[in-house]
py3Dmol code that shows the C-alpha trace and the ligand (Angstrom):
import py3Dmol

protein = """\
ATOM      1  CA  MET A   1      13.346 -25.544 -20.438  1.00  0.00           C
ATOM      2  CA  ALA A   2      14.643 -22.951 -22.782  1.00  0.00           C
ATOM      3  CA  VAL A   3      16.886 -23.051 -25.775  1.00  0.00           C
ATOM      4  CA  ARG A   4      19.556 -20.488 -26.256  1.00  0.00           C
ATOM      5  CA  SER A   5      21.273 -20.149 -29.580  1.00  0.00           C
ATOM      6  CA  PHE A   6      24.460 -18.185 -30.011  1.00  0.00           C
ATOM      7  CA  GLU A   7      24.076 -15.135 -32.191  1.00  0.00           C
ATOM      8  CA  ARG A   8      26.590 -14.403 -34.913  1.00  0.00           C
ATOM      9  CA  ASP A   9      28.689 -12.040 -32.763  1.00  0.00           C
ATOM     10  CA  SER A  10      28.980 -14.363 -29.821  1.00  0.00           C
ATOM     11  CA  LEU A  11      29.626 -17.367 -32.047  1.00  0.00           C
ATOM     12  CA  SER A  12      32.466 -15.592 -33.785  1.00  0.00           C
ATOM     13  CA  GLN A  13      34.221 -15.603 -30.422  1.00  0.00           C
ATOM     14  CA  ARG A  14      33.709 -19.352 -29.975  1.00  0.00           C
ATOM     15  CA  PRO A  15      36.579 -21.806 -30.505  1.00  0.00           C
ATOM     16  CA  PHE A  16      37.669 -22.603 -34.044  1.00  0.00           C
ATOM     17  CA  ALA A  17      35.428 -25.652 -34.470  1.00  0.00           C
ATOM     18  CA  LEU A  18      32.273 -23.707 -33.733  1.00  0.00           C
ATOM     19  CA  GLN A  19      33.353 -20.872 -35.994  1.00  0.00           C
ATOM     20  CA  TRP A  20      33.593 -23.411 -38.793  1.00  0.00           C
ATOM     21  CA  LEU A  21      30.070 -24.479 -37.999  1.00  0.00           C
ATOM     22  CA  TRP A  22      28.866 -20.949 -38.360  1.00  0.00           C
ATOM     23  CA  GLN A  23      30.618 -20.552 -41.696  1.00  0.00           C
ATOM     24  CA  ALA A  24      29.061 -23.820 -42.852  1.00  0.00           C
ATOM     25  CA  GLY A  25      25.636 -22.544 -41.905  1.00  0.00           C
ATOM     26  CA  TYR A  26      25.114 -24.694 -38.842  1.00  0.00           C
ATOM     27  CA  GLY A  27      25.868 -22.122 -36.183  1.00  0.00           C
ATOM     28  CA  ALA A  28      22.518 -20.689 -35.241  1.00  0.00           C
ATOM     29  CA  ARG A  29      21.071 -23.916 -33.872  1.00  0.00           C
ATOM     30  CA  THR A  30      24.192 -25.771 -32.960  1.00  0.00           C
ATOM     31  CA  VAL A  31      24.532 -25.197 -29.247  1.00  0.00           C
ATOM     32  CA  VAL A  32      21.604 -26.043 -26.981  1.00  0.00           C
ATOM     33  CA  LEU A  33      21.555 -24.945 -23.348  1.00  0.00           C
ATOM     34  CA  ARG A  34      18.835 -25.883 -20.868  1.00  0.00           C
ATOM     35  CA  GLY A  35      17.132 -23.551 -18.411  1.00  0.00           C
ATOM     36  CA  GLN A  36      13.674 -23.067 -16.789  1.00  0.00           C
ATOM     37  CA  GLY A  37      10.494 -22.546 -18.844  1.00  0.00           C
ATOM     38  CA  SER A  38       6.852 -23.353 -19.450  1.00  0.00           C
ATOM     39  CA  ALA A  39       5.375 -26.673 -20.604  1.00  0.00           C
ATOM     40  CA  GLN A  40       4.660 -25.127 -23.990  1.00  0.00           C
ATOM     41  CA  LYS A  41       8.242 -24.019 -24.264  1.00  0.00           C
ATOM     42  CA  GLU A  42       9.357 -27.488 -23.302  1.00  0.00           C
ATOM     43  CA  ASP A  43       7.384 -28.941 -26.224  1.00  0.00           C
ATOM     44  CA  GLU A  44       9.027 -26.459 -28.579  1.00  0.00           C
ATOM     45  CA  ASP A  45      12.415 -27.425 -27.212  1.00  0.00           C
ATOM     46  CA  LYS A  46      11.779 -31.102 -27.876  1.00  0.00           C
ATOM     47  CA  VAL A  47      11.117 -30.286 -31.508  1.00  0.00           C
ATOM     48  CA  ILE A  48      14.296 -28.246 -31.789  1.00  0.00           C
ATOM     49  CA  ARG A  49      16.469 -30.790 -29.977  1.00  0.00           C
ATOM     50  CA  ARG A  50      15.431 -33.472 -32.468  1.00  0.00           C
ATOM     51  CA  ILE A  51      17.356 -31.768 -35.228  1.00  0.00           C
ATOM     52  CA  ASP A  52      20.150 -29.996 -33.352  1.00  0.00           C
ATOM     53  CA  MET A  53      23.492 -31.728 -33.185  1.00  0.00           C
ATOM     54  CA  ILE A  54      26.805 -30.477 -31.843  1.00  0.00           C
ATOM     55  CA  VAL A  55      29.368 -30.676 -34.624  1.00  0.00           C
ATOM     56  CA  GLU A  56      33.128 -30.162 -34.364  1.00  0.00           C
ATOM     57  CA  GLU A  57      35.713 -30.300 -37.128  1.00  0.00           C
ATOM     58  CA  ILE A  58      38.338 -33.006 -36.493  1.00  0.00           C
ATOM     59  CA  THR A  59      41.123 -31.545 -38.695  1.00  0.00           C
ATOM     60  CA  PRO A  60      41.023 -28.773 -41.295  1.00  0.00           C
ATOM     61  CA  ALA A  61      40.941 -31.313 -44.171  1.00  0.00           C
ATOM     62  CA  ILE A  62      38.868 -34.196 -42.887  1.00  0.00           C
ATOM     63  CA  GLY A  63      36.256 -35.358 -40.416  1.00  0.00           C
ATOM     64  CA  ALA A  64      33.575 -34.044 -38.088  1.00  0.00           C
ATOM     65  CA  ARG A  65      32.764 -35.270 -34.599  1.00  0.00           C
ATOM     66  CA  ILE A  66      29.038 -35.102 -33.851  1.00  0.00           C
ATOM     67  CA  THR A  67      27.392 -35.213 -30.464  1.00  0.00           C
ATOM     68  CA  ALA A  68      23.793 -36.287 -30.930  1.00  0.00           C
ATOM     69  CA  THR A  69      21.140 -38.668 -29.699  1.00  0.00           C
ATOM     70  CA  THR A  70      19.785 -41.613 -31.666  1.00  0.00           C
ATOM     71  CA  GLU A  71      16.494 -39.699 -31.909  1.00  0.00           C
ATOM     72  CA  GLN A  72      18.252 -36.709 -33.462  1.00  0.00           C
ATOM     73  CA  VAL A  73      20.001 -38.634 -36.206  1.00  0.00           C
ATOM     74  CA  LEU A  74      16.723 -40.265 -37.303  1.00  0.00           C
ATOM     75  CA  ALA A  75      14.431 -37.248 -36.807  1.00  0.00           C
ATOM     76  CA  ASP A  76      13.048 -35.198 -39.689  1.00  0.00           C
ATOM     77  CA  GLY A  77      15.965 -33.171 -41.032  1.00  0.00           C
ATOM     78  CA  GLY A  78      18.584 -35.322 -39.307  1.00  0.00           C
ATOM     79  CA  PRO A  79      19.632 -37.516 -42.250  1.00  0.00           C
ATOM     80  CA  GLU A  80      19.601 -34.509 -44.590  1.00  0.00           C
ATOM     81  CA  ARG A  81      21.993 -32.639 -42.296  1.00  0.00           C
ATOM     82  CA  ILE A  82      24.180 -35.732 -41.970  1.00  0.00           C
ATOM     83  CA  LEU A  83      24.441 -35.974 -45.779  1.00  0.00           C
ATOM     84  CA  GLU A  84      25.489 -32.343 -46.045  1.00  0.00           C
ATOM     85  CA  LEU A  85      28.147 -32.806 -43.404  1.00  0.00           C
ATOM     86  CA  LEU A  86      29.262 -36.089 -44.952  1.00  0.00           C
ATOM     87  CA  ASN A  87      29.805 -34.467 -48.344  1.00  0.00           C
ATOM     88  CA  ALA A  88      31.738 -31.610 -46.760  1.00  0.00           C
ATOM     89  CA  ARG A  89      33.871 -33.514 -44.260  1.00  0.00           C
ATOM     90  CA  GLY A  90      34.194 -37.057 -45.662  1.00  0.00           C
ATOM     91  CA  VAL A  91      34.014 -38.854 -42.298  1.00  0.00           C
ATOM     92  CA  LEU A  92      31.483 -38.340 -39.505  1.00  0.00           C
ATOM     93  CA  VAL A  93      32.110 -39.723 -36.026  1.00  0.00           C
ATOM     94  CA  PHE A  94      29.276 -40.151 -33.507  1.00  0.00           C
ATOM     95  CA  PRO A  95      31.081 -41.203 -30.317  1.00  0.00           C
ATOM     96  CA  GLN A  96      29.248 -43.874 -28.312  1.00  0.00           C
ATOM     97  CA  LEU A  97      25.889 -43.240 -29.972  1.00  0.00           C
ATOM     98  CA  PHE A  98      24.761 -46.850 -29.276  1.00  0.00           C
ATOM     99  CA  LEU A  99      22.424 -46.986 -32.264  1.00  0.00           C
ATOM    100  CA  SER A 100      20.484 -50.263 -32.516  1.00  0.00           C
ATOM    101  CA  ASP A 101      20.862 -52.548 -35.556  1.00  0.00           C
ATOM    102  CA  GLU A 102      17.344 -51.556 -36.593  1.00  0.00           C
ATOM    103  CA  GLY A 103      18.373 -47.907 -36.226  1.00  0.00           C
ATOM    104  CA  LEU A 104      21.485 -48.519 -38.322  1.00  0.00           C
ATOM    105  CA  ALA A 105      19.413 -49.996 -41.143  1.00  0.00           C
ATOM    106  CA  ALA A 106      16.853 -47.200 -40.826  1.00  0.00           C
ATOM    107  CA  LEU A 107      19.538 -44.507 -41.019  1.00  0.00           C
ATOM    108  CA  ALA A 108      21.149 -46.162 -44.061  1.00  0.00           C
ATOM    109  CA  ASN A 109      17.748 -46.123 -45.756  1.00  0.00           C
ATOM    110  CA  ARG A 110      17.253 -42.459 -44.879  1.00  0.00           C
ATOM    111  CA  LEU A 111      20.652 -41.487 -46.330  1.00  0.00           C
ATOM    112  CA  GLY A 112      19.749 -43.126 -49.656  1.00  0.00           C
ATOM    113  CA  ASP A 113      18.936 -46.666 -50.721  1.00  0.00           C
ATOM    114  CA  MET A 114      20.491 -49.199 -48.389  1.00  0.00           C
ATOM    115  CA  GLU A 115      22.510 -51.883 -50.143  1.00  0.00           C
ATOM    116  CA  ALA A 116      21.512 -55.106 -48.418  1.00  0.00           C
ATOM    117  CA  ALA A 117      24.572 -57.273 -47.774  1.00  0.00           C
ATOM    118  CA  THR A 118      23.430 -60.137 -49.999  1.00  0.00           C
ATOM    119  CA  VAL A 119      26.739 -60.679 -51.805  1.00  0.00           C
ATOM    120  CA  THR A 120      28.588 -60.786 -48.508  1.00  0.00           C
ATOM    121  CA  ALA A 121      25.824 -62.494 -46.523  1.00  0.00           C
ATOM    122  CA  ASP A 122      27.603 -64.508 -43.863  1.00  0.00           C
ATOM    123  CA  GLY A 123      24.710 -66.150 -42.046  1.00  0.00           C
ATOM    124  CA  SER A 124      24.967 -63.871 -39.032  1.00  0.00           C
ATOM    125  CA  ASP A 125      21.835 -62.786 -37.231  1.00  0.00           C
ATOM    126  CA  VAL A 126      22.035 -59.184 -38.462  1.00  0.00           C
ATOM    127  CA  ASN A 127      21.987 -60.264 -42.124  1.00  0.00           C
ATOM    128  CA  ARG A 128      18.194 -60.282 -41.872  1.00  0.00           C
ATOM    129  CA  LEU A 129      18.453 -56.480 -41.688  1.00  0.00           C
ATOM    130  CA  GLY A 130      20.923 -56.307 -44.581  1.00  0.00           C
ATOM    131  CA  ILE A 131      23.818 -55.629 -42.186  1.00  0.00           C
ATOM    132  CA  TYR A 132      27.238 -57.254 -42.555  1.00  0.00           C
ATOM    133  CA  ARG A 133      29.108 -58.376 -39.441  1.00  0.00           C
ATOM    134  CA  ILE A 134      32.854 -57.666 -39.660  1.00  0.00           C
ATOM    135  CA  GLU A 135      34.914 -60.003 -37.522  1.00  0.00           C
ATOM    136  CA  ARG A 136      38.025 -62.105 -37.818  1.00  0.00           C
ATOM    137  CA  GLY A 137      37.898 -65.887 -37.842  1.00  0.00           C
ATOM    138  CA  LYS A 138      35.391 -66.428 -40.663  1.00  0.00           C
ATOM    139  CA  THR A 139      35.919 -69.868 -42.131  1.00  0.00           C
ATOM    140  CA  ASP A 140      34.572 -69.244 -45.645  1.00  0.00           C
ATOM    141  CA  THR A 141      37.627 -68.423 -47.783  1.00  0.00           C
ATOM    142  CA  ASN A 142      35.978 -65.573 -49.715  1.00  0.00           C
ATOM    143  CA  HIS A 143      34.828 -63.936 -46.484  1.00  0.00           C
ATOM    144  CA  ALA A 144      38.263 -64.392 -44.886  1.00  0.00           C
ATOM    145  CA  ASP A 145      39.899 -62.780 -47.958  1.00  0.00           C
ATOM    146  CA  TYR A 146      37.338 -60.006 -47.880  1.00  0.00           C
ATOM    147  CA  VAL A 147      37.980 -59.157 -44.225  1.00  0.00           C
ATOM    148  CA  ALA A 148      41.779 -59.480 -44.599  1.00  0.00           C
ATOM    149  CA  GLY A 149      41.699 -57.160 -47.628  1.00  0.00           C
ATOM    150  CA  ASN A 150      40.311 -54.377 -45.447  1.00  0.00           C
ATOM    151  CA  ASP A 151      43.770 -53.937 -43.911  1.00  0.00           C
ATOM    152  CA  TYR A 152      45.023 -52.081 -46.995  1.00  0.00           C
ATOM    153  CA  TRP A 153      44.031 -48.637 -48.286  1.00  0.00           C
ATOM    154  CA  HIS A 154      41.077 -49.049 -50.639  1.00  0.00           C
ATOM    155  CA  MET A 155      37.800 -47.619 -51.886  1.00  0.00           C
ATOM    156  CA  ASP A 156      34.772 -49.922 -51.679  1.00  0.00           C
ATOM    157  CA  GLY A 157      32.924 -50.962 -54.822  1.00  0.00           C
ATOM    158  CA  THR A 158      35.602 -50.444 -57.480  1.00  0.00           C
ATOM    159  CA  SER A 159      34.294 -53.552 -59.234  1.00  0.00           C
ATOM    160  CA  TYR A 160      31.181 -51.567 -60.151  1.00  0.00           C
ATOM    161  CA  ASP A 161      30.429 -48.601 -62.422  1.00  0.00           C
ATOM    162  CA  VAL A 162      28.604 -46.981 -59.500  1.00  0.00           C
ATOM    163  CA  PRO A 163      30.501 -47.509 -56.217  1.00  0.00           C
ATOM    164  CA  GLY A 164      28.564 -47.207 -52.978  1.00  0.00           C
ATOM    165  CA  LYS A 165      27.752 -43.753 -51.662  1.00  0.00           C
ATOM    166  CA  ALA A 166      28.325 -44.229 -47.952  1.00  0.00           C
ATOM    167  CA  THR A 167      29.294 -46.829 -45.386  1.00  0.00           C
ATOM    168  CA  LEU A 168      28.093 -46.865 -41.793  1.00  0.00           C
ATOM    169  CA  LEU A 169      30.191 -48.747 -39.226  1.00  0.00           C
ATOM    170  CA  LYS A 170      28.921 -49.428 -35.723  1.00  0.00           C
ATOM    171  CA  CYS A 171      31.219 -50.784 -33.043  1.00  0.00           C
ATOM    172  CA  GLU A 172      29.727 -53.780 -31.241  1.00  0.00           C
ATOM    173  CA  SER A 173      32.958 -54.690 -29.511  1.00  0.00           C
ATOM    174  CA  PRO A 174      36.198 -52.666 -29.642  1.00  0.00           C
ATOM    175  CA  PRO A 175      39.521 -54.422 -30.194  1.00  0.00           C
ATOM    176  CA  LYS A 176      41.709 -54.899 -27.145  1.00  0.00           C
ATOM    177  CA  SER A 177      44.562 -53.591 -29.279  1.00  0.00           C
ATOM    178  CA  GLY A 178      45.006 -52.472 -32.893  1.00  0.00           C
ATOM    179  CA  GLY A 179      42.067 -52.475 -35.285  1.00  0.00           C
ATOM    180  CA  GLU A 180      41.779 -48.719 -35.683  1.00  0.00           C
ATOM    181  CA  THR A 181      40.225 -47.493 -38.949  1.00  0.00           C
ATOM    182  CA  ASP A 182      42.126 -44.962 -41.079  1.00  0.00           C
ATOM    183  CA  PHE A 183      40.628 -42.572 -43.611  1.00  0.00           C
ATOM    184  CA  ALA A 184      42.315 -40.442 -46.308  1.00  0.00           C
ATOM    185  CA  HIS A 185      40.416 -37.596 -47.983  1.00  0.00           C
ATOM    186  CA  LEU A 186      40.920 -37.942 -51.733  1.00  0.00           C
ATOM    187  CA  PHE A 187      39.037 -34.763 -52.627  1.00  0.00           C
ATOM    188  CA  ALA A 188      41.434 -32.729 -50.497  1.00  0.00           C
ATOM    189  CA  ALA A 189      44.519 -34.609 -51.675  1.00  0.00           C
ATOM    190  CA  PHE A 190      43.682 -34.222 -55.384  1.00  0.00           C
ATOM    191  CA  ALA A 191      42.830 -30.546 -54.954  1.00  0.00           C
ATOM    192  CA  ALA A 192      46.252 -29.990 -53.356  1.00  0.00           C
ATOM    193  CA  LEU A 193      48.136 -31.347 -56.407  1.00  0.00           C
ATOM    194  CA  PRO A 194      49.611 -28.846 -58.891  1.00  0.00           C
ATOM    195  CA  ALA A 195      47.234 -28.165 -61.798  1.00  0.00           C
ATOM    196  CA  SER A 196      49.744 -29.558 -64.294  1.00  0.00           C
ATOM    197  CA  ARG A 197      49.866 -32.886 -62.425  1.00  0.00           C
ATOM    198  CA  GLN A 198      46.075 -32.976 -62.140  1.00  0.00           C
ATOM    199  CA  ASN A 199      45.803 -32.582 -65.915  1.00  0.00           C
ATOM    200  CA  GLU A 200      48.309 -35.396 -66.539  1.00  0.00           C
ATOM    201  CA  LEU A 201      46.435 -37.736 -64.242  1.00  0.00           C
ATOM    202  CA  LYS A 202      43.102 -36.968 -65.936  1.00  0.00           C
ATOM    203  CA  GLN A 203      44.439 -38.624 -69.104  1.00  0.00           C
ATOM    204  CA  LEU A 204      45.126 -41.994 -67.441  1.00  0.00           C
ATOM    205  CA  GLU A 205      43.141 -45.226 -67.147  1.00  0.00           C
ATOM    206  CA  VAL A 206      43.535 -47.696 -64.285  1.00  0.00           C
ATOM    207  CA  ILE A 207      42.702 -51.405 -64.023  1.00  0.00           C
ATOM    208  CA  HIS A 208      41.092 -52.614 -60.781  1.00  0.00           C
ATOM    209  CA  CYS A 209      40.673 -56.243 -59.727  1.00  0.00           C
ATOM    210  CA  MET A 210      40.771 -58.540 -56.739  1.00  0.00           C
ATOM    211  CA  ARG A 211      44.235 -59.746 -57.726  1.00  0.00           C
ATOM    212  CA  GLY A 212      45.375 -56.242 -56.872  1.00  0.00           C
ATOM    213  CA  ALA A 213      44.034 -56.379 -53.336  1.00  0.00           C
ATOM    214  CA  MET A 214      45.099 -59.955 -52.664  1.00  0.00           C
ATOM    215  CA  ARG A 215      48.747 -59.461 -53.726  1.00  0.00           C
ATOM    216  CA  TYR A 216      49.252 -57.911 -50.270  1.00  0.00           C
ATOM    217  CA  VAL A 217      47.506 -60.768 -48.458  1.00  0.00           C
ATOM    218  CA  TYR A 218      48.991 -63.834 -50.209  1.00  0.00           C
ATOM    219  CA  ASP A 219      52.740 -64.497 -50.541  1.00  0.00           C
ATOM    220  CA  ALA A 220      52.363 -67.355 -53.034  1.00  0.00           C
ATOM    221  CA  PRO A 221      48.919 -67.496 -54.668  1.00  0.00           C
ATOM    222  CA  THR A 222      47.949 -70.688 -56.475  1.00  0.00           C
ATOM    223  CA  GLU A 223      46.098 -70.954 -59.777  1.00  0.00           C
ATOM    224  CA  ALA A 224      43.016 -71.850 -57.751  1.00  0.00           C
ATOM    225  CA  ASP A 225      43.389 -68.583 -55.803  1.00  0.00           C
ATOM    226  CA  TYR A 226      43.642 -66.557 -59.029  1.00  0.00           C
ATOM    227  CA  ALA A 227      40.595 -68.325 -60.459  1.00  0.00           C
ATOM    228  CA  ARG A 228      38.587 -67.637 -57.298  1.00  0.00           C
ATOM    229  CA  TRP A 229      39.539 -63.938 -57.284  1.00  0.00           C
ATOM    230  CA  ASP A 230      38.873 -63.483 -61.010  1.00  0.00           C
ATOM    231  CA  ALA A 231      35.425 -65.015 -60.548  1.00  0.00           C
ATOM    232  CA  VAL A 232      34.626 -62.459 -57.834  1.00  0.00           C
ATOM    233  CA  PHE A 233      36.262 -59.335 -59.296  1.00  0.00           C
ATOM    234  CA  PRO A 234      37.930 -59.597 -62.731  1.00  0.00           C
ATOM    235  CA  GLU A 235      40.044 -56.845 -64.316  1.00  0.00           C
ATOM    236  CA  THR A 236      37.840 -53.731 -64.567  1.00  0.00           C
ATOM    237  CA  PRO A 237      39.005 -50.516 -66.301  1.00  0.00           C
ATOM    238  CA  HIS A 238      38.227 -47.077 -64.867  1.00  0.00           C
ATOM    239  CA  PRO A 239      39.459 -43.536 -65.450  1.00  0.00           C
ATOM    240  CA  LEU A 240      42.122 -42.746 -62.854  1.00  0.00           C
ATOM    241  CA  VAL A 241      40.406 -39.439 -62.014  1.00  0.00           C
ATOM    242  CA  TRP A 242      36.652 -39.444 -61.334  1.00  0.00           C
ATOM    243  CA  ARG A 243      34.879 -36.117 -61.726  1.00  0.00           C
ATOM    244  CA  MET A 244      31.952 -35.879 -59.336  1.00  0.00           C
ATOM    245  CA  ARG A 245      28.730 -34.023 -60.137  1.00  0.00           C
ATOM    246  CA  ASP A 246      29.624 -31.283 -57.685  1.00  0.00           C
ATOM    247  CA  GLY A 247      32.838 -30.578 -59.619  1.00  0.00           C
ATOM    248  CA  ARG A 248      35.233 -32.181 -57.153  1.00  0.00           C
ATOM    249  CA  HIS A 249      37.677 -34.870 -58.251  1.00  0.00           C
ATOM    250  CA  THR A 250      38.596 -38.153 -56.649  1.00  0.00           C
ATOM    251  CA  LEU A 251      41.214 -40.755 -57.529  1.00  0.00           C
ATOM    252  CA  LEU A 252      40.513 -44.421 -58.229  1.00  0.00           C
ATOM    253  CA  ILE A 253      43.548 -45.744 -56.424  1.00  0.00           C
ATOM    254  CA  GLY A 254      44.161 -48.077 -53.474  1.00  0.00           C
ATOM    255  CA  SER A 255      44.767 -51.796 -53.165  1.00  0.00           C
ATOM    256  CA  THR A 256      42.371 -52.885 -55.926  1.00  0.00           C
ATOM    257  CA  ALA A 257      44.158 -50.590 -58.426  1.00  0.00           C
ATOM    258  CA  TYR A 258      46.353 -53.239 -60.033  1.00  0.00           C
ATOM    259  CA  ARG A 259      48.028 -51.435 -62.933  1.00  0.00           C
ATOM    260  CA  LEU A 260      47.713 -48.526 -65.348  1.00  0.00           C
ATOM    261  CA  ALA A 261      46.414 -49.275 -68.831  1.00  0.00           C
ATOM    262  CA  HIS A 262      48.861 -48.540 -71.679  1.00  0.00           C
ATOM    263  CA  HIS A 263      51.825 -48.533 -69.262  1.00  0.00           C
ATOM    264  CA  GLU A 264      54.519 -51.040 -68.433  1.00  0.00           C
ATOM    265  CA  ASP A 265      53.519 -52.707 -65.182  1.00  0.00           C
ATOM    266  CA  ASP A 266      56.404 -51.262 -63.147  1.00  0.00           C
ATOM    267  CA  ALA A 267      55.974 -47.726 -64.504  1.00  0.00           C
ATOM    268  CA  GLY A 268      52.234 -47.793 -63.915  1.00  0.00           C
ATOM    269  CA  ARG A 269      52.549 -49.125 -60.390  1.00  0.00           C
ATOM    270  CA  ALA A 270      55.128 -46.429 -59.599  1.00  0.00           C
ATOM    271  CA  VAL A 271      52.491 -43.801 -60.447  1.00  0.00           C
ATOM    272  CA  LEU A 272      49.873 -45.555 -58.323  1.00  0.00           C
ATOM    273  CA  GLU A 273      52.271 -45.835 -55.377  1.00  0.00           C
ATOM    274  CA  GLU A 274      53.280 -42.192 -55.701  1.00  0.00           C
ATOM    275  CA  LEU A 275      49.614 -41.151 -55.575  1.00  0.00           C
ATOM    276  CA  LEU A 276      48.872 -43.423 -52.618  1.00  0.00           C
ATOM    277  CA  ALA A 277      51.789 -41.913 -50.700  1.00  0.00           C
ATOM    278  CA  TRP A 278      50.572 -38.404 -51.533  1.00  0.00           C
ATOM    279  CA  CYS A 279      46.960 -38.992 -50.507  1.00  0.00           C
ATOM    280  CA  THR A 280      47.793 -40.741 -47.231  1.00  0.00           C
ATOM    281  CA  GLN A 281      49.947 -37.967 -45.813  1.00  0.00           C
ATOM    282  CA  PRO A 282      48.995 -36.913 -42.272  1.00  0.00           C
ATOM    283  CA  GLN A 283      47.303 -33.680 -43.366  1.00  0.00           C
ATOM    284  CA  PHE A 284      44.724 -35.625 -45.393  1.00  0.00           C
ATOM    285  CA  THR A 285      44.083 -38.466 -42.945  1.00  0.00           C
ATOM    286  CA  TYR A 286      42.197 -39.324 -39.768  1.00  0.00           C
ATOM    287  CA  GLN A 287      42.540 -42.431 -37.619  1.00  0.00           C
ATOM    288  CA  HIS A 288      39.523 -43.603 -35.640  1.00  0.00           C
ATOM    289  CA  VAL A 289      40.136 -45.506 -32.406  1.00  0.00           C
ATOM    290  CA  TRP A 290      37.017 -47.569 -31.714  1.00  0.00           C
ATOM    291  CA  GLN A 291      34.969 -47.432 -28.533  1.00  0.00           C
ATOM    292  CA  GLN A 292      31.882 -49.553 -27.990  1.00  0.00           C
ATOM    293  CA  GLY A 293      28.798 -47.886 -29.455  1.00  0.00           C
ATOM    294  CA  ASP A 294      30.649 -45.577 -31.861  1.00  0.00           C
ATOM    295  CA  LEU A 295      29.028 -44.899 -35.214  1.00  0.00           C
ATOM    296  CA  VAL A 296      31.255 -43.778 -38.080  1.00  0.00           C
ATOM    297  CA  ILE A 297      29.859 -42.828 -41.499  1.00  0.00           C
ATOM    298  CA  PHE A 298      32.140 -42.237 -44.461  1.00  0.00           C
ATOM    299  CA  ASN A 299      31.625 -40.853 -47.958  1.00  0.00           C
ATOM    300  CA  ASN A 300      33.034 -43.773 -49.926  1.00  0.00           C
ATOM    301  CA  PRO A 301      33.822 -42.139 -53.314  1.00  0.00           C
ATOM    302  CA  GLY A 302      35.836 -39.344 -51.710  1.00  0.00           C
ATOM    303  CA  LEU A 303      38.009 -41.488 -49.452  1.00  0.00           C
ATOM    304  CA  LEU A 304      40.413 -44.319 -49.039  1.00  0.00           C
ATOM    305  CA  HIS A 305      40.039 -46.362 -45.881  1.00  0.00           C
ATOM    306  CA  ARG A 306      41.697 -49.293 -44.162  1.00  0.00           C
ATOM    307  CA  SER A 307      41.681 -51.080 -40.854  1.00  0.00           C
ATOM    308  CA  ARG A 308      44.891 -51.382 -38.876  1.00  0.00           C
ATOM    309  CA  PRO A 309      46.076 -54.892 -38.029  1.00  0.00           C
ATOM    310  CA  TYR A 310      44.403 -56.824 -35.237  1.00  0.00           C
ATOM    311  CA  ASP A 311      44.209 -60.514 -34.465  1.00  0.00           C
ATOM    312  CA  GLU A 312      41.146 -62.697 -34.300  1.00  0.00           C
ATOM    313  CA  HIS A 313      41.310 -62.804 -30.518  1.00  0.00           C
ATOM    314  CA  SER A 314      41.184 -59.011 -30.176  1.00  0.00           C
ATOM    315  CA  GLY A 315      37.383 -59.061 -29.917  1.00  0.00           C
ATOM    316  CA  ARG A 316      36.861 -56.488 -32.676  1.00  0.00           C
ATOM    317  CA  ILE A 317      33.334 -56.682 -34.106  1.00  0.00           C
ATOM    318  CA  LEU A 318      31.767 -54.009 -36.312  1.00  0.00           C
ATOM    319  CA  HIS A 319      28.337 -53.967 -37.908  1.00  0.00           C
ATOM    320  CA  ARG A 320      28.291 -52.392 -41.334  1.00  0.00           C
ATOM    321  CA  ALA A 321      25.498 -50.972 -43.478  1.00  0.00           C
ATOM    322  CA  THR A 322      26.083 -49.474 -46.903  1.00  0.00           C
ATOM    323  CA  VAL A 323      24.181 -46.954 -48.993  1.00  0.00           C
ATOM    324  CA  LYS A 324      23.952 -47.526 -52.743  1.00  0.00           C
ATOM    325  CA  GLY A 325      25.833 -45.162 -54.985  1.00  0.00           C
ATOM    326  CA  ALA A 326      23.985 -42.695 -57.162  1.00  0.00           C
ATOM    327  CA  GLU A 327      26.911 -41.394 -59.240  1.00  0.00           C
ATOM    328  CA  PRO A 328      28.529 -43.442 -61.997  1.00  0.00           C
ATOM    329  CA  ILE A 329      32.280 -43.194 -62.440  1.00  0.00           C
ATOM    330  CA  VAL A 330      32.980 -40.685 -65.207  1.00  0.00           C
ATOM    331  CA  ALA A 331      36.273 -39.406 -66.545  1.00  0.00           C
ATOM    332  CA  ALA A 332      37.385 -35.881 -65.640  1.00  0.00           C
TER     333      ALA A 332
END
"""
ligand_1 = """\
1
FE2
Fe 36.173 -51.282 -47.144
"""
view = py3Dmol.view(width=600, height=400)
view.addModel(protein, "pdb")
view.setStyle({"model": 0}, {"cartoon": {"style": "trace"}})
view.addModel(ligand_1, "xyz")
view.setStyle({"model": 1}, {"stick": {}})
view.zoomTo()
view.show()
């Protein structure tokens, strides 16, 4: 078998997605074609195929769709390339990769330090690997709240000073209807704001808490509900704008953003709602429709995400692994 790589001139005539790959430095080894060759050449090809993935941009602002094998994503160089793409594109989709649970945990550990799902351990079989099983119908109230809260735009880990770096979601069983996952690229949305508005926002402080997320889930919370939420995630102040080490900016908004500090509640929430509406416009978003075996990885600090409604009989089951954050929230 032989490997043929497109040269710069021929790649420049490829469709838009492949041209982007070239510009991003992935072009030379992106497209692999098979032919006839010697056994030695075949060995060389195996080495090359381990690290080559086919990558296509989903929209100009967000997402990349990656065609790869499970061996490629775990091979030497695979996780490093995935991290680069993740930082650039926010969301990576591996359609029907059918990665094993062990492979999911291994990949999470290769992308950084895996955060074992101890806090959200639910007694499912995959917990032994540190994986959390997302499904409707959990009887424990905290778990039911946790899963229900995923239906609203949010960033994971806003109760911490260092939110998680990445989340990996693997589809065990797709929903019969509904249950898509939406993503909004906060880096792109903030960068598209006028400079004067960016500077105003950099002065603000926001309060996150579980009360914020649960106000959408509960019509009439009781004192016992408030006490339970405050025990899990009390009011936690953050700068509204988080400056990342690479110089990009993200916004600490979403359902857990309860109010702005030093503002009347209504005035502060108006700002938060205005920003949410801005960041979730179609040009900054991508909706993933799940198929069995899909793997989706998202760059948590740079995104909002949510699941679309589905009922507990839809059959939707995802396995989730998370990678610990390495960047503390700092003001812009
Ligand atoms: Fe989430």
